C-alpha atoms as an extended CHARMM CRD file, in Angstrom:
* protein
*
       302  EXT
         1         1  UNK       CA             13.0310000000       49.8870000000      158.8910000000  PROA      1               0.0000000000
         2         2  UNK       CA             16.0700000000       49.7340000000      161.1380000000  PROA      2               0.0000000000
         3         3  UNK       CA             19.2690000000       48.3400000000      160.1050000000  PROA      3               0.0000000000
         4         4  UNK       CA             18.6520000000       44.9470000000      162.5870000000  PROA      4               0.0000000000
         5         5  UNK       CA             16.0450000000       43.8550000000      159.7740000000  PROA      5               0.0000000000
         6         6  UNK       CA             17.9280000000       43.9010000000      156.3830000000  PROA      6               0.0000000000
         7         7  UNK       CA             19.1230000000       40.1130000000      156.2230000000  PROA      7               0.0000000000
         8         8  UNK       CA             18.8950000000       39.2630000000      152.5130000000  PROA      8               0.0000000000
         9         9  UNK       CA             20.4250000000       41.4400000000      149.3320000000  PROA      9               0.0000000000
        10        10  UNK       CA             20.3810000000       41.4710000000      147.0610000000  PROA      10              0.0000000000
        11        11  UNK       CA             23.4160000000       42.8600000000      144.0340000000  PROA      11              0.0000000000
        12        12  UNK       CA             21.8040000000       43.3670000000      140.1290000000  PROA      12              0.0000000000
        13        13  UNK       CA             24.9980000000       42.6620000000      138.3790000000  PROA      13              0.0000000000
        14        14  UNK       CA             27.9260000000       40.3800000000      138.6180000000  PROA      14              0.0000000000
        15        15  UNK       CA             30.3060000000       42.3650000000      137.4620000000  PROA      15              0.0000000000
        16        16  UNK       CA             33.7040000000       42.8260000000      139.0600000000  PROA      16              0.0000000000
        17        17  UNK       CA             31.9980000000       44.8200000000      141.4650000000  PROA      17              0.0000000000
        18        18  UNK       CA             28.5840000000       43.6510000000      142.0380000000  PROA      18              0.0000000000
        19        19  UNK       CA             30.8120000000       40.3650000000      143.2290000000  PROA      19              0.0000000000
        20        20  UNK       CA             32.9600000000       42.3160000000      146.2130000000  PROA      20              0.0000000000
        21        21  UNK       CA             29.7120000000       43.9920000000      147.4150000000  PROA      21              0.0000000000
        22        22  UNK       CA             28.0740000000       40.1480000000      147.4790000000  PROA      22              0.0000000000
        23        23  UNK       CA             30.8800000000       38.4720000000      149.0260000000  PROA      23              0.0000000000
        24        24  UNK       CA             31.4160000000       41.4670000000      151.8640000000  PROA      24              0.0000000000
        25        25  UNK       CA             27.5030000000       40.8100000000      152.4710000000  PROA      25              0.0000000000
        26        26  UNK       CA             28.0060000000       38.1510000000      153.0110000000  PROA      26              0.0000000000
        27        27  UNK       CA             30.6700000000       37.2620000000      154.9210000000  PROA      27              0.0000000000
        28        28  UNK       CA             29.0940000000       39.6750000000      157.3470000000  PROA      28              0.0000000000
        29        29  UNK       CA             26.2420000000       37.6570000000      157.8990000000  PROA      29              0.0000000000
        30        30  UNK       CA             23.4370000000       38.7950000000      155.2030000000  PROA      30              0.0000000000
        31        31  UNK       CA             21.5130000000       36.5450000000      153.2930000000  PROA      31              0.0000000000
        32        32  UNK       CA             23.1370000000       37.0620000000      148.9640000000  PROA      32              0.0000000000
        33        33  UNK       CA             21.9360000000       36.6640000000      145.6640000000  PROA      33              0.0000000000
        34        34  UNK       CA             23.4930000000       37.5980000000      142.5530000000  PROA      34              0.0000000000
        35        35  UNK       CA             21.1550000000       38.9600000000      140.0980000000  PROA      35              0.0000000000
        36        36  UNK       CA             22.0060000000       39.2410000000      135.6210000000  PROA      36              0.0000000000
        37        37  UNK       CA             20.7040000000       38.9710000000      133.3250000000  PROA      37              0.0000000000
        38        38  UNK       CA             23.4320000000       37.2380000000      130.8730000000  PROA      38              0.0000000000
        39        39  UNK       CA             23.7480000000       33.6550000000      132.6820000000  PROA      39              0.0000000000
        40        40  UNK       CA             27.4330000000       32.9710000000      131.1710000000  PROA      40              0.0000000000
        41        41  UNK       CA             27.9710000000       35.5740000000      133.9770000000  PROA      41              0.0000000000
        42        42  UNK       CA             26.0260000000       34.3970000000      136.5680000000  PROA      42              0.0000000000
        43        43  UNK       CA             28.3460000000       30.5950000000      135.8440000000  PROA      43              0.0000000000
        44        44  UNK       CA             31.3940000000       32.4090000000      136.1430000000  PROA      44              0.0000000000
        45        45  UNK       CA             30.3450000000       34.2560000000      138.7420000000  PROA      45              0.0000000000
        46        46  UNK       CA             31.2810000000       31.0290000000      140.8970000000  PROA      46              0.0000000000
        47        47  UNK       CA             34.1850000000       30.5170000000      140.0220000000  PROA      47              0.0000000000
        48        48  UNK       CA             34.7470000000       34.4990000000      139.8760000000  PROA      48              0.0000000000
        49        49  UNK       CA             34.4920000000       34.2970000000      143.6400000000  PROA      49              0.0000000000
        50        50  UNK       CA             36.2710000000       31.8710000000      144.8930000000  PROA      50              0.0000000000
        51        51  UNK       CA             39.5520000000       33.5450000000      143.2650000000  PROA      51              0.0000000000
        52        52  UNK       CA             37.9570000000       36.8340000000      145.6040000000  PROA      52              0.0000000000
        53        53  UNK       CA             37.9160000000       34.9080000000      148.7730000000  PROA      53              0.0000000000
        54        54  UNK       CA             41.3500000000       33.2430000000      148.4700000000  PROA      54              0.0000000000
        55        55  UNK       CA             42.4550000000       37.1200000000      148.0020000000  PROA      55              0.0000000000
        56        56  UNK       CA             41.2390000000       38.8880000000      150.0880000000  PROA      56              0.0000000000
        57        57  UNK       CA             42.4670000000       36.0530000000      152.1600000000  PROA      57              0.0000000000
        58        58  UNK       CA             45.8400000000       35.7310000000      151.6110000000  PROA      58              0.0000000000
        59        59  UNK       CA             45.9410000000       40.3260000000      152.2710000000  PROA      59              0.0000000000
        60        60  UNK       CA             44.4230000000       39.7260000000      154.9470000000  PROA      60              0.0000000000
        61        61  UNK       CA             41.4160000000       41.6730000000      154.4040000000  PROA      61              0.0000000000
        62        62  UNK       CA             39.0750000000       38.3370000000      156.0760000000  PROA      62              0.0000000000
        63        63  UNK       CA             40.0320000000       35.4850000000      157.7310000000  PROA      63              0.0000000000
        64        64  UNK       CA             39.6660000000       31.9060000000      155.9720000000  PROA      64              0.0000000000
        65        65  UNK       CA             36.3660000000       31.1690000000      158.4260000000  PROA      65              0.0000000000
        66        66  UNK       CA             33.9510000000       34.0080000000      157.6880000000  PROA      66              0.0000000000
        67        67  UNK       CA             35.7940000000       33.3920000000      153.5330000000  PROA      67              0.0000000000
        68        68  UNK       CA             33.5930000000       29.9700000000      153.1340000000  PROA      68              0.0000000000
        69        69  UNK       CA             31.0030000000       30.6180000000      155.4690000000  PROA      69              0.0000000000
        70        70  UNK       CA             30.3960000000       33.6730000000      152.7110000000  PROA      70              0.0000000000
        71        71  UNK       CA             30.3780000000       31.9130000000      149.8340000000  PROA      71              0.0000000000
        72        72  UNK       CA             27.4790000000       29.6230000000      151.7880000000  PROA      72              0.0000000000
        73        73  UNK       CA             24.8310000000       32.4190000000      151.8230000000  PROA      73              0.0000000000
        74        74  UNK       CA             25.2710000000       33.8260000000      148.4580000000  PROA      74              0.0000000000
        75        75  UNK       CA             23.4050000000       32.0210000000      145.6960000000  PROA      75              0.0000000000
        76        76  UNK       CA             22.8160000000       32.2830000000      141.9380000000  PROA      76              0.0000000000
        77        77  UNK       CA             19.2960000000       33.7030000000      140.1530000000  PROA      77              0.0000000000
        78        78  UNK       CA             18.9370000000       34.8630000000      136.0800000000  PROA      78              0.0000000000
        79        79  UNK       CA             14.8550000000       35.5850000000      137.4290000000  PROA      79              0.0000000000
        80        80  UNK       CA             13.8300000000       38.8380000000      138.6460000000  PROA      80              0.0000000000
        81        81  UNK       CA             10.7400000000       37.7510000000      140.4900000000  PROA      81              0.0000000000
        82        82  UNK       CA             12.3440000000       34.9670000000      142.2040000000  PROA      82              0.0000000000
        83        83  UNK       CA             16.0740000000       37.2870000000      142.8900000000  PROA      83              0.0000000000
        84        84  UNK       CA             13.1650000000       40.1450000000      144.2810000000  PROA      84              0.0000000000
        85        85  UNK       CA             10.8340000000       39.0740000000      145.7420000000  PROA      85              0.0000000000
        86        86  UNK       CA             12.3120000000       38.9240000000      149.5150000000  PROA      86              0.0000000000
        87        87  UNK       CA             15.0340000000       41.5360000000      149.3390000000  PROA      87              0.0000000000
        88        88  UNK       CA             15.7360000000       44.2010000000      151.7200000000  PROA      88              0.0000000000
        89        89  UNK       CA             18.0570000000       45.7680000000      149.7770000000  PROA      89              0.0000000000
        90        90  UNK       CA             19.0090000000       46.0990000000      146.7140000000  PROA      90              0.0000000000
        91        91  UNK       CA             23.3400000000       47.1640000000      145.8860000000  PROA      91              0.0000000000
        92        92  UNK       CA             22.5730000000       47.3520000000      142.2010000000  PROA      92              0.0000000000
        93        93  UNK       CA             26.3310000000       47.4420000000      139.6310000000  PROA      93              0.0000000000
        94        94  UNK       CA             24.5000000000       47.1910000000      136.6060000000  PROA      94              0.0000000000
        95        95  UNK       CA             27.0370000000       49.5200000000      133.4380000000  PROA      95              0.0000000000
        96        96  UNK       CA             26.7590000000       53.9240000000      133.9160000000  PROA      96              0.0000000000
        97        97  UNK       CA             23.7220000000       53.6180000000      131.8810000000  PROA      97              0.0000000000
        98        98  UNK       CA             21.0040000000       56.3880000000      133.2650000000  PROA      98              0.0000000000
        99        99  UNK       CA             18.8340000000       54.7000000000      131.4080000000  PROA      99              0.0000000000
       100       100  UNK       CA             19.2750000000       51.4380000000      131.8590000000  PROA      100             0.0000000000
       101       101  UNK       CA             19.1930000000       51.7400000000      135.1050000000  PROA      101             0.0000000000
       102       102  UNK       CA             16.2720000000       54.0500000000      135.3540000000  PROA      102             0.0000000000
       103       103  UNK       CA             14.6390000000       50.5290000000      133.4740000000  PROA      103             0.0000000000
       104       104  UNK       CA             16.0780000000       48.2220000000      136.5130000000  PROA      104             0.0000000000
       105       105  UNK       CA             14.9110000000       50.0110000000      139.0190000000  PROA      105             0.0000000000
       106       106  UNK       CA             11.3220000000       50.4050000000      137.4230000000  PROA      106             0.0000000000
       107       107  UNK       CA             11.7770000000       46.8240000000      136.7010000000  PROA      107             0.0000000000
       108       108  UNK       CA             12.3670000000       45.7310000000      139.8300000000  PROA      108             0.0000000000
       109       109  UNK       CA              9.9980000000       48.6220000000      142.5820000000  PROA      109             0.0000000000
       110       110  UNK       CA              7.5780000000       46.3660000000      140.7400000000  PROA      110             0.0000000000
       111       111  UNK       CA              8.9380000000       43.1060000000      142.4820000000  PROA      111             0.0000000000
       112       112  UNK       CA             10.4740000000       44.1220000000      145.6430000000  PROA      112             0.0000000000
       113       113  UNK       CA              8.2920000000       44.5000000000      149.1010000000  PROA      113             0.0000000000
       114       114  UNK       CA              7.6750000000       48.2350000000      150.1380000000  PROA      114             0.0000000000
       115       115  UNK       CA             10.2970000000       48.0690000000      152.6690000000  PROA      115             0.0000000000
       116       116  UNK       CA             12.6460000000       47.5390000000      150.1620000000  PROA      116             0.0000000000
       117       117  UNK       CA             15.3620000000       50.3790000000      150.1480000000  PROA      117             0.0000000000
       118       118  UNK       CA             16.9400000000       50.7440000000      146.7470000000  PROA      118             0.0000000000
       119       119  UNK       CA             21.1630000000       51.7010000000      146.5670000000  PROA      119             0.0000000000
       120       120  UNK       CA             23.3030000000       52.4480000000      143.3600000000  PROA      120             0.0000000000
       121       121  UNK       CA             26.3910000000       51.5290000000      142.8890000000  PROA      121             0.0000000000
       122       122  UNK       CA             27.1820000000       54.3310000000      140.5830000000  PROA      122             0.0000000000
       123       123  UNK       CA             30.4990000000       55.8140000000      140.7150000000  PROA      123             0.0000000000
       124       124  UNK       CA             29.5030000000       59.5010000000      138.4520000000  PROA      124             0.0000000000
       125       125  UNK       CA             25.7410000000       59.7550000000      138.1870000000  PROA      125             0.0000000000
       126       126  UNK       CA             23.6570000000       61.6550000000      140.3660000000  PROA      126             0.0000000000
       127       127  UNK       CA             20.5810000000       59.3540000000      142.0460000000  PROA      127             0.0000000000
       128       128  UNK       CA             18.2780000000       62.7030000000      141.4740000000  PROA      128             0.0000000000
       129       129  UNK       CA             19.0750000000       61.1980000000      137.8220000000  PROA      129             0.0000000000
       130       130  UNK       CA             17.4290000000       57.4400000000      138.4470000000  PROA      130             0.0000000000
       131       131  UNK       CA             15.2190000000       57.8440000000      141.6940000000  PROA      131             0.0000000000
       132       132  UNK       CA             11.4300000000       58.7510000000      140.2290000000  PROA      132             0.0000000000
       133       133  UNK       CA             11.8430000000       55.3330000000      137.8830000000  PROA      133             0.0000000000
       134       134  UNK       CA             12.9390000000       53.3300000000      141.6090000000  PROA      134             0.0000000000
       135       135  UNK       CA              9.3350000000       54.4870000000      142.5770000000  PROA      135             0.0000000000
       136       136  UNK       CA              9.9700000000       54.9220000000      145.9990000000  PROA      136             0.0000000000
       137       137  UNK       CA             12.3770000000       57.9730000000      146.2280000000  PROA      137             0.0000000000
       138       138  UNK       CA             12.3990000000       58.4420000000      149.9780000000  PROA      138             0.0000000000
       139       139  UNK       CA             14.6070000000       54.8850000000      150.0850000000  PROA      139             0.0000000000
       140       140  UNK       CA             17.0790000000       55.3400000000      147.3060000000  PROA      140             0.0000000000
       141       141  UNK       CA             20.0750000000       56.4660000000      148.0150000000  PROA      141             0.0000000000
       142       142  UNK       CA             23.4290000000       56.5860000000      145.9680000000  PROA      142             0.0000000000
       143       143  UNK       CA             25.7470000000       53.4090000000      148.1120000000  PROA      143             0.0000000000
       144       144  UNK       CA             29.0240000000       53.6160000000      145.6170000000  PROA      144             0.0000000000
       145       145  UNK       CA             31.5650000000       51.2270000000      146.3700000000  PROA      145             0.0000000000
       146       146  UNK       CA             35.6270000000       51.6300000000      145.5920000000  PROA      146             0.0000000000
       147       147  UNK       CA             37.9880000000       48.4810000000      145.4810000000  PROA      147             0.0000000000
       148       148  UNK       CA             37.1530000000       46.1320000000      148.3610000000  PROA      148             0.0000000000
       149       149  UNK       CA             40.5930000000       44.5600000000      148.2540000000  PROA      149             0.0000000000
       150       150  UNK       CA             42.3130000000       47.5680000000      148.7240000000  PROA      150             0.0000000000
       151       151  UNK       CA             39.9960000000       49.8010000000      150.9910000000  PROA      151             0.0000000000
       152       152  UNK       CA             36.9750000000       49.7730000000      153.2090000000  PROA      152             0.0000000000
       153       153  UNK       CA             35.7570000000       52.6530000000      152.2590000000  PROA      153             0.0000000000
       154       154  UNK       CA             32.6580000000       53.4820000000      150.7740000000  PROA      154             0.0000000000
       155       155  UNK       CA             30.1060000000       56.7720000000      149.9310000000  PROA      155             0.0000000000
       156       156  UNK       CA             26.8520000000       57.6640000000      150.6960000000  PROA      156             0.0000000000
       157       157  UNK       CA             24.8940000000       60.5190000000      148.8470000000  PROA      157             0.0000000000
       158       158  UNK       CA             21.4310000000       61.1990000000      149.4000000000  PROA      158             0.0000000000
       159       159  UNK       CA             19.0170000000       62.8720000000      147.0950000000  PROA      159             0.0000000000
       160       160  UNK       CA             16.7190000000       66.0200000000      148.2310000000  PROA      160             0.0000000000
       161       161  UNK       CA             13.7750000000       62.9900000000      148.4990000000  PROA      161             0.0000000000
       162       162  UNK       CA             15.7030000000       60.2580000000      150.3910000000  PROA      162             0.0000000000
       163       163  UNK       CA             14.2850000000       59.8550000000      153.8430000000  PROA      163             0.0000000000
       164       164  UNK       CA             16.3500000000       61.0680000000      156.7420000000  PROA      164             0.0000000000
       165       165  UNK       CA             15.4460000000       57.3960000000      158.0150000000  PROA      165             0.0000000000
       166       166  UNK       CA             16.5760000000       55.6930000000      154.9150000000  PROA      166             0.0000000000
       167       167  UNK       CA             20.1230000000       57.7340000000      154.7720000000  PROA      167             0.0000000000
       168       168  UNK       CA             20.3180000000       56.7670000000      158.6850000000  PROA      168             0.0000000000
       169       169  UNK       CA             19.5260000000       52.4720000000      157.6950000000  PROA      169             0.0000000000
       170       170  UNK       CA             21.8550000000       52.8340000000      155.4090000000  PROA      170             0.0000000000
       171       171  UNK       CA             24.6230000000       54.2900000000      157.4040000000  PROA      171             0.0000000000
       172       172  UNK       CA             24.6360000000       51.3370000000      159.8960000000  PROA      172             0.0000000000
       173       173  UNK       CA             24.3840000000       48.6870000000      157.4020000000  PROA      173             0.0000000000
       174       174  UNK       CA             28.0050000000       49.8780000000      156.3860000000  PROA      174             0.0000000000
       175       175  UNK       CA             29.2330000000       50.2320000000      159.4380000000  PROA      175             0.0000000000
       176       176  UNK       CA             27.8780000000       46.3190000000      159.9260000000  PROA      176             0.0000000000
       177       177  UNK       CA             29.6780000000       45.3380000000      156.9770000000  PROA      177             0.0000000000
       178       178  UNK       CA             32.5430000000       47.3530000000      158.7890000000  PROA      178             0.0000000000
       179       179  UNK       CA             32.3620000000       50.1240000000      155.9220000000  PROA      179             0.0000000000
       180       180  UNK       CA             33.4220000000       53.9590000000      156.7260000000  PROA      180             0.0000000000
       181       181  UNK       CA             30.9360000000       55.6320000000      155.4090000000  PROA      181             0.0000000000
       182       182  UNK       CA             31.5000000000       58.7880000000      153.4860000000  PROA      182             0.0000000000
       183       183  UNK       CA             28.7660000000       61.3550000000      153.8770000000  PROA      183             0.0000000000
       184       184  UNK       CA             27.8510000000       64.4620000000      150.4280000000  PROA      184             0.0000000000
       185       185  UNK       CA             26.2110000000       66.1000000000      151.7610000000  PROA      185             0.0000000000
       186       186  UNK       CA             24.8080000000       67.8770000000      148.7080000000  PROA      186             0.0000000000
       187       187  UNK       CA             24.6810000000       66.1440000000      145.4630000000  PROA      187             0.0000000000
       188       188  UNK       CA             27.6190000000       65.8510000000      143.8910000000  PROA      188             0.0000000000
       189       189  UNK       CA             29.2680000000       63.3850000000      140.1680000000  PROA      189             0.0000000000
       190       190  UNK       CA             31.9320000000       61.6230000000      140.9290000000  PROA      190             0.0000000000
       191       191  UNK       CA             31.3150000000       61.5640000000      145.3940000000  PROA      191             0.0000000000
       192       192  UNK       CA             34.3800000000       62.1430000000      147.0940000000  PROA      192             0.0000000000
       193       193  UNK       CA             37.4390000000       60.1700000000      145.0930000000  PROA      193             0.0000000000
       194       194  UNK       CA             36.5800000000       59.6200000000      142.3060000000  PROA      194             0.0000000000
       195       195  UNK       CA             36.0420000000       63.8740000000      141.9250000000  PROA      195             0.0000000000
       196       196  UNK       CA             39.8420000000       63.5600000000      141.9270000000  PROA      196             0.0000000000
       197       197  UNK       CA             40.3880000000       60.7980000000      140.4580000000  PROA      197             0.0000000000
       198       198  UNK       CA             38.5270000000       61.1730000000      137.1880000000  PROA      198             0.0000000000
       199       199  UNK       CA             40.9890000000       64.5490000000      136.7530000000  PROA      199             0.0000000000
       200       200  UNK       CA             43.6610000000       62.0340000000      137.1080000000  PROA      200             0.0000000000
       201       201  UNK       CA             42.4900000000       60.0190000000      134.4610000000  PROA      201             0.0000000000
       202       202  UNK       CA             40.7000000000       62.1920000000      132.4050000000  PROA      202             0.0000000000
       203       203  UNK       CA             44.3080000000       64.3480000000      132.4410000000  PROA      203             0.0000000000
       204       204  UNK       CA             46.5600000000       60.7200000000      131.6050000000  PROA      204             0.0000000000
       205       205  UNK       CA             44.2030000000       59.5800000000      128.5230000000  PROA      205             0.0000000000
       206       206  UNK       CA             44.2790000000       63.7380000000      127.0810000000  PROA      206             0.0000000000
       207       207  UNK       CA             48.0530000000       63.2310000000      126.7170000000  PROA      207             0.0000000000
       208       208  UNK       CA             47.6410000000       59.8110000000      125.2730000000  PROA      208             0.0000000000
       209       209  UNK       CA             45.1380000000       60.1630000000      123.2880000000  PROA      209             0.0000000000
       210       210  UNK       CA             46.7770000000       62.9060000000      122.6660000000  PROA      210             0.0000000000
       211       211  UNK       CA             50.0970000000       61.3160000000      121.8300000000  PROA      211             0.0000000000
       212       212  UNK       CA             52.3320000000       63.3290000000      124.1900000000  PROA      212             0.0000000000
       213       213  UNK       CA             53.4800000000       60.3620000000      125.6820000000  PROA      213             0.0000000000
       214       214  UNK       CA             52.9420000000       56.6360000000      125.7410000000  PROA      214             0.0000000000
       215       215  UNK       CA             50.1620000000       55.0210000000      128.7460000000  PROA      215             0.0000000000
       216       216  UNK       CA             53.8520000000       52.8890000000      130.8170000000  PROA      216             0.0000000000
       217       217  UNK       CA             55.5170000000       56.5630000000      129.8240000000  PROA      217             0.0000000000
       218       218  UNK       CA             52.4100000000       58.7140000000      132.0180000000  PROA      218             0.0000000000
       219       219  UNK       CA             52.4670000000       55.7580000000      134.4640000000  PROA      219             0.0000000000
       220       220  UNK       CA             55.7660000000       56.7720000000      135.7080000000  PROA      220             0.0000000000
       221       221  UNK       CA             55.4320000000       59.8820000000      135.4550000000  PROA      221             0.0000000000
       222       222  UNK       CA             52.9490000000       59.6690000000      138.4580000000  PROA      222             0.0000000000
       223       223  UNK       CA             54.7250000000       56.8440000000      139.7640000000  PROA      223             0.0000000000
       224       224  UNK       CA             57.8400000000       57.7940000000      140.2510000000  PROA      224             0.0000000000
       225       225  UNK       CA             56.9960000000       60.9180000000      141.1810000000  PROA      225             0.0000000000
       226       226  UNK       CA             54.2490000000       60.7030000000      143.6400000000  PROA      226             0.0000000000
       227       227  UNK       CA             55.7630000000       56.7520000000      144.3330000000  PROA      227             0.0000000000
       228       228  UNK       CA             52.5560000000       54.8480000000      144.2810000000  PROA      228             0.0000000000
       229       229  UNK       CA             52.4790000000       50.9890000000      142.6110000000  PROA      229             0.0000000000
       230       230  UNK       CA             50.3990000000       52.1270000000      140.0510000000  PROA      230             0.0000000000
       231       231  UNK       CA             49.9140000000       54.5870000000      137.6770000000  PROA      231             0.0000000000
       232       232  UNK       CA             46.4590000000       55.9980000000      136.1050000000  PROA      232             0.0000000000
       233       233  UNK       CA             46.6570000000       53.4250000000      132.7870000000  PROA      233             0.0000000000
       234       234  UNK       CA             47.4340000000       50.5690000000      136.0850000000  PROA      234             0.0000000000
       235       235  UNK       CA             44.1050000000       52.1830000000      137.5920000000  PROA      235             0.0000000000
       236       236  UNK       CA             42.0230000000       52.6740000000      134.4290000000  PROA      236             0.0000000000
       237       237  UNK       CA             43.4030000000       48.3970000000      134.6470000000  PROA      237             0.0000000000
       238       238  UNK       CA             41.5750000000       47.6070000000      137.5490000000  PROA      238             0.0000000000
       239       239  UNK       CA             38.7420000000       49.6390000000      137.2610000000  PROA      239             0.0000000000
       240       240  UNK       CA             37.5280000000       47.8640000000      134.0340000000  PROA      240             0.0000000000
       241       241  UNK       CA             37.4700000000       49.6330000000      129.9820000000  PROA      241             0.0000000000
       242       242  UNK       CA             34.1420000000       49.9270000000      129.7630000000  PROA      242             0.0000000000
       243       243  UNK       CA             32.9660000000       50.6790000000      132.6890000000  PROA      243             0.0000000000
       244       244  UNK       CA             35.9090000000       54.0810000000      131.9890000000  PROA      244             0.0000000000
       245       245  UNK       CA             34.7430000000       53.8000000000      128.1220000000  PROA      245             0.0000000000
       246       246  UNK       CA             31.7850000000       54.0120000000      129.2270000000  PROA      246             0.0000000000
       247       247  UNK       CA             31.4580000000       57.0330000000      131.3690000000  PROA      247             0.0000000000
       248       248  UNK       CA             34.1280000000       58.7750000000      128.8330000000  PROA      248             0.0000000000
       249       249  UNK       CA             31.8140000000       58.3640000000      126.1400000000  PROA      249             0.0000000000
       250       250  UNK       CA             28.8380000000       59.3930000000      128.0960000000  PROA      250             0.0000000000
       251       251  UNK       CA             30.1800000000       62.2230000000      129.6040000000  PROA      251             0.0000000000
       252       252  UNK       CA             31.6400000000       63.7050000000      126.7430000000  PROA      252             0.0000000000
       253       253  UNK       CA             27.8390000000       63.3230000000      124.7260000000  PROA      253             0.0000000000
       254       254  UNK       CA             26.4020000000       65.1220000000      127.2510000000  PROA      254             0.0000000000
       255       255  UNK       CA             28.1840000000       68.3140000000      128.0870000000  PROA      255             0.0000000000
       256       256  UNK       CA             30.1470000000       67.6060000000      124.0200000000  PROA      256             0.0000000000
       257       257  UNK       CA             33.8310000000       67.6390000000      124.3180000000  PROA      257             0.0000000000
       258       258  UNK       CA             35.6140000000       67.1220000000      121.8400000000  PROA      258             0.0000000000
       259       259  UNK       CA             38.9140000000       66.5290000000      123.9180000000  PROA      259             0.0000000000
       260       260  UNK       CA             36.4460000000       63.2260000000      125.8910000000  PROA      260             0.0000000000
       261       261  UNK       CA             35.6200000000       62.6720000000      122.7200000000  PROA      261             0.0000000000
       262       262  UNK       CA             38.8610000000       61.8250000000      121.9070000000  PROA      262             0.0000000000
       263       263  UNK       CA             39.4490000000       59.9620000000      124.8070000000  PROA      263             0.0000000000
       264       264  UNK       CA             36.3630000000       57.8870000000      124.2260000000  PROA      264             0.0000000000
       265       265  UNK       CA             37.2550000000       57.4810000000      120.7420000000  PROA      265             0.0000000000
       266       266  UNK       CA             41.0780000000       56.4010000000      122.2350000000  PROA      266             0.0000000000
       267       267  UNK       CA             39.2810000000       53.2360000000      125.0830000000  PROA      267             0.0000000000
       268       268  UNK       CA             36.7580000000       52.5390000000      122.3640000000  PROA      268             0.0000000000
       269       269  UNK       CA             39.4920000000       50.6720000000      119.9990000000  PROA      269             0.0000000000
       270       270  UNK       CA             40.7300000000       48.5910000000      124.0230000000  PROA      270             0.0000000000
       271       271  UNK       CA             36.8770000000       47.2800000000      124.0640000000  PROA      271             0.0000000000
       272       272  UNK       CA             36.2690000000       46.3830000000      120.6700000000  PROA      272             0.0000000000
       273       273  UNK       CA             39.2460000000       44.5670000000      121.1480000000  PROA      273             0.0000000000
       274       274  UNK       CA             38.7590000000       42.0960000000      124.3200000000  PROA      274             0.0000000000
       275       275  UNK       CA             41.3650000000       44.0260000000      126.0810000000  PROA      275             0.0000000000
       276       276  UNK       CA             38.8220000000       44.8180000000      129.1330000000  PROA      276             0.0000000000
       277       277  UNK       CA             42.0410000000       45.6050000000      131.7770000000  PROA      277             0.0000000000
       278       278  UNK       CA             42.6840000000       42.9920000000      135.3950000000  PROA      278             0.0000000000
       279       279  UNK       CA             39.4850000000       41.1050000000      133.9410000000  PROA      279             0.0000000000
       280       280  UNK       CA             40.4720000000       39.4850000000      131.1020000000  PROA      280             0.0000000000
       281       281  UNK       CA             44.0630000000       38.9980000000      131.2220000000  PROA      281             0.0000000000
       282       282  UNK       CA             44.6990000000       42.6200000000      129.1860000000  PROA      282             0.0000000000
       283       283  UNK       CA             44.1620000000       46.4030000000      129.1150000000  PROA      283             0.0000000000
       284       284  UNK       CA             46.4560000000       49.0440000000      128.8850000000  PROA      284             0.0000000000
       285       285  UNK       CA             49.2510000000       46.1410000000      130.7960000000  PROA      285             0.0000000000
       286       286  UNK       CA             48.7030000000       42.3650000000      130.1410000000  PROA      286             0.0000000000
       287       287  UNK       CA             47.6110000000       40.6640000000      133.7560000000  PROA      287             0.0000000000
       288       288  UNK       CA             48.1630000000       38.7350000000      135.9200000000  PROA      288             0.0000000000
       289       289  UNK       CA             51.7470000000       39.8950000000      135.6710000000  PROA      289             0.0000000000
       290       290  UNK       CA             51.6650000000       43.8580000000      133.9350000000  PROA      290             0.0000000000
       291       291  UNK       CA             55.0030000000       45.7190000000      133.5390000000  PROA      291             0.0000000000
       292       292  UNK       CA             54.6170000000       48.0760000000      136.7140000000  PROA      292             0.0000000000
       293       293  UNK       CA             54.8310000000       45.5480000000      138.7160000000  PROA      293             0.0000000000
       294       294  UNK       CA             58.4200000000       45.1760000000      136.7740000000  PROA      294             0.0000000000
       295       295  UNK       CA             61.0380000000       46.5560000000      139.1840000000  PROA      295             0.0000000000
       296       296  UNK       CA             62.8040000000       47.3160000000      135.5010000000  PROA      296             0.0000000000
       297       297  UNK       CA             59.6240000000       48.8780000000      134.4020000000  PROA      297             0.0000000000
       298       298  UNK       CA             61.5330000000       52.3920000000      136.7970000000  PROA      298             0.0000000000
       299       299  UNK       CA             64.7970000000       51.0380000000      135.9790000000  PROA      299             0.0000000000
       300       300  UNK       CA             66.1820000000       55.0710000000      136.4970000000  PROA      300             0.0000000000
       301       301  UNK       CA             64.5610000000       56.6340000000      138.0910000000  PROA      301             0.0000000000
       302       302  UNK       CA             64.4140000000       57.3670000000      141.9100000000  PROA      302             0.0000000000
């Protein structure tokens, strides 16, 4: 398939990243369907997309006319048959659970046309962990987006069975939606940026769960020395604490790491309370006006 033959995008998962990717594709001229099994997520998606579009326009990431046109190209579905039968490319953003991802791709392999390219937005899993379940190993690749409101960098990570044609098509597709693809030459948990970021977040969680320092002071240390606008716990709130928890818990069990298990238990308390970060209005900080944005947060640190 050539890039100019891609016209319809299917987003699997109406979470934060699914909506960002969907809007990005729609404003680039593609027809987009956002699929989710949770009806409430789909009901909320329209309002959340409007807010996201407004944010991107206000931040100068896109023009108002393109945002309005893009929103009209997006539809929602909880019916897998309807959602998948005309898709040219799938972007999957379901929770970071390899078994769940395998089940979802296996389901849509039976529905989608033969030419459909499958991509996963997984943050930490390798595509080879999922490839067999897709039923189309040669047309499967990891296409990982970061926060579309702040960057246009994406990771493209093939697995050994990905065809050269699929890789070429996905790289071209990235440029069509105005994203800069970082092509990985081999599989790597966490890609490039997330490999570095996970070390930072893991270290911050070790300090907090071990009661070495408070999340606020850990953020102050990072922000004050590195001169950044946000610290590791503010970053985790943006990512979503449920996502951070699932990733931490998965690897804690996978490699039987006591520190990661302690970090997972620490995060679980927030998740069980529904304090998932920016998207719920509370995580380590309260939103929309988190303490780290207050000038007094860094008072005395120059």
